[in-house]
C-alpha atoms as one frame of an Amber mdcrd trajectory, in Angstrom:
protein
  79.295 101.363 103.244  81.654 103.848 101.682  85.236 104.086 102.925  85.868
 100.813 104.665  89.152  99.130 105.473  90.111  96.583 102.851  91.170  93.029
 103.606  94.788  93.746 102.614  96.991  95.571 105.098  96.656  99.352 104.845
  99.369 101.717 106.023  97.609 104.336 108.068  98.133 107.845 109.420  96.387
 108.951 112.627  95.512 112.618 113.150  94.535 114.310 116.421  94.127 117.796
 117.861  95.248 119.515 121.054  92.672 122.157 121.980  91.643 124.099 125.094
  89.089 121.346 125.674  91.583 118.510 125.083  95.115 118.755 126.461  98.182
 116.983 125.123  97.881 114.014 127.494  94.258 113.420 126.620  95.062 113.737
 122.913  97.811 111.135 123.288  95.459 108.773 125.131  92.797 109.117 122.440
  95.337 108.463 119.690  96.556 105.359 121.541  92.969 104.148 121.614  92.500
 105.075 117.946  95.612 103.095 117.046  94.192 100.058 118.843  90.907 100.434
 116.961  92.742 100.777 113.655  94.754  97.624 114.327  91.565  95.824 115.324
  90.125  96.736 111.936  93.214  95.421 110.158  95.061  98.673 109.459  98.669
  99.417 110.405  99.262 102.855 111.972 102.700 104.086 110.884 102.598 107.791
 111.770 100.742 110.227 114.027 100.158 113.887 113.287  99.091 116.192 116.112
  98.318 119.912 115.908  97.567 122.443 118.625  94.622 124.683 117.680  92.155
 126.907 119.516  89.402 125.061 117.643  89.195 122.602 114.724  89.516 124.163
 111.279  85.943 124.213 109.890  87.213 123.452 106.379  89.851 120.758 106.916
  89.916 120.219 110.732  93.713 120.824 110.691  95.514 123.917 109.444  96.755
 124.399 105.885 100.393 123.827 106.780  99.701 120.648 108.727  97.485 119.361
 105.912 100.302 119.860 103.417 102.676 118.056 105.787 100.247 115.116 105.913
  99.911 115.108 102.134 103.679 115.082 101.634 104.045 112.143 104.023 101.293
 110.246 102.189 103.028 110.694  98.837 106.465 109.750 100.195 105.379 106.672
 102.151 102.636 104.996 100.104  99.890 105.679 102.662  96.404 104.479 101.706
  94.322 105.526 104.727  94.071 108.516 107.073  92.019 108.259 110.279  90.999
 111.394 112.179  90.270 111.145 115.893  87.529 113.804 115.615  84.290 113.266
 113.712  84.330 114.980 110.335  81.575 116.992 108.693  80.581 116.509 105.067
  82.438 119.696 104.132  85.599 118.605 105.915  85.463 115.161 104.325  85.146
 116.630 100.840  87.938 119.157 101.347  90.251 116.543 102.845  89.504 114.149
 100.008  90.307 116.839  97.438  93.725 117.437  99.006  94.841 114.058 100.341
  93.282 111.838  97.650  93.300 108.718  99.841  90.701 106.892 101.888  89.565
 108.911 104.923  87.825 107.721 108.084  86.994 109.347 111.385  86.608 107.657
 114.778  82.893 106.920 114.409  83.133 105.472 110.900  86.092 103.345 112.022
  84.063 101.898 114.909  81.140 101.169 112.584  83.622  99.488 110.272  84.707
  97.177 113.096  81.110  96.401 114.061  80.265  95.559 110.457  83.266  93.238
 110.193  82.311  91.348 113.355  78.548  91.160 113.008  77.564  87.494 112.782
  73.765  87.284 112.804  71.459  88.741 110.170  69.929  90.966 112.842  73.319
  92.360 113.885  74.416  92.932 110.290  71.254  94.881 109.492  71.613  96.961
 112.669  75.168  97.928 111.721  74.248  98.710 108.129  71.382 100.887 109.351
  73.742 102.730 111.689  76.164 103.288 108.809  73.489 104.757 106.535  72.176
 106.986 109.316  75.707 108.183 110.047  76.499 108.947 106.413  73.150 110.555
 105.566  74.321 114.096 106.471  77.603 113.380 104.663  76.132 112.625 101.247
  78.747 114.610  99.358  81.174 111.767 100.145  78.782 108.971  99.190  78.389
 109.725  95.492  80.754 107.022  94.258  79.329 104.470  96.680  75.786 105.220
  95.629  76.712 104.907  91.975  77.892 101.374  92.720  74.605 100.677  94.518
  72.764 101.776  91.378  74.694  99.292  89.308  77.163 101.662  87.672  75.427
 101.414  84.305  74.746 105.092  83.936  71.090 104.624  84.843  69.516 107.908
  85.883  67.218 107.393  88.871  66.526 111.087  89.373  63.053 112.474  88.858
  62.285 115.636  86.872  64.233 118.559  88.275  65.835 116.431  90.987  69.422
 117.326  91.835  72.142 114.745  92.441  72.170 115.386  96.191  68.371 115.073
  96.351  68.560 111.814  94.418  71.270 110.470  96.721  69.315 111.508  99.792
  66.197 109.762  98.517  68.153 106.576  97.840  69.670 106.560 101.338  66.330
 107.316 103.003  64.708 104.484 101.042  67.485 102.133 102.146  67.079 103.199
 105.787  63.335 102.558 105.597  63.957  99.146 104.028  66.425  98.170 106.752
  64.018  99.292 109.488  61.269  97.149 107.964  63.646  94.189 107.864  64.521
  94.675 111.534  60.838  94.804 112.436  60.273  91.569 110.517  63.137  89.826
 112.346  61.944  91.153 115.736  58.435  89.885 115.037  59.823  86.506 114.014
  61.852  86.287 117.227  58.780  87.143 119.299  56.835  84.298 117.660  59.711
  81.882 118.226  59.955  82.806 121.908  56.207  82.362 122.260  56.358  78.913
 120.678  59.218  77.866 122.930  57.083  78.760 125.944  54.506  76.165 124.866
  57.014  73.347 124.528  57.460  70.643 127.145  60.918  70.812 128.742  62.618
  67.511 129.524  65.922  66.990 131.351  67.924  63.825 130.715  70.094  62.875
 133.697  72.635  60.059 133.585  75.032  58.649 136.139  77.882  60.842 134.789
  76.212  64.083 135.874  73.999  63.037 138.778
């Protein structure tokens, strides 16, 4: 999915908020946990930014001054990734992207990133991919580039008559979600058949003198 942590080491900024619902100690604990998650995913947290607000800024989650401070640090220190402790809306993601111009993740997308990296079986991989698409569906304004790559990047227009870009993107994601759900159902059905067949097999135990 869009905005994942690359295999090379990425210098990362962590951003958290102190609010009436989350005091400074709790914010610090959450950022410690976020740093651990980031390191688990292969990123290297090098700086934390914390702001005290009555409520998250609906446009950029942090205030204008703090956002500029983050941007300046990014430009001066070759930062490639910013991770926010709070989940971001589509509007916040777009506004942050316009200002910071680096890769942006929030806590949920970071966790999905880790799950995707560690999924081993086909069933697990499909479950994670489905979760990623369902998470990003309401955030389609940030998926445009990713979806263009899914289309092949050849300038092929998959939109129907009068269909807007966001409608086209939404249709593509919904189709992908439906496809993944069908694939999960197929795997579940296959597992059920396999378990049924195992129940009909004769079980034999071989016992030798070494384990009597």
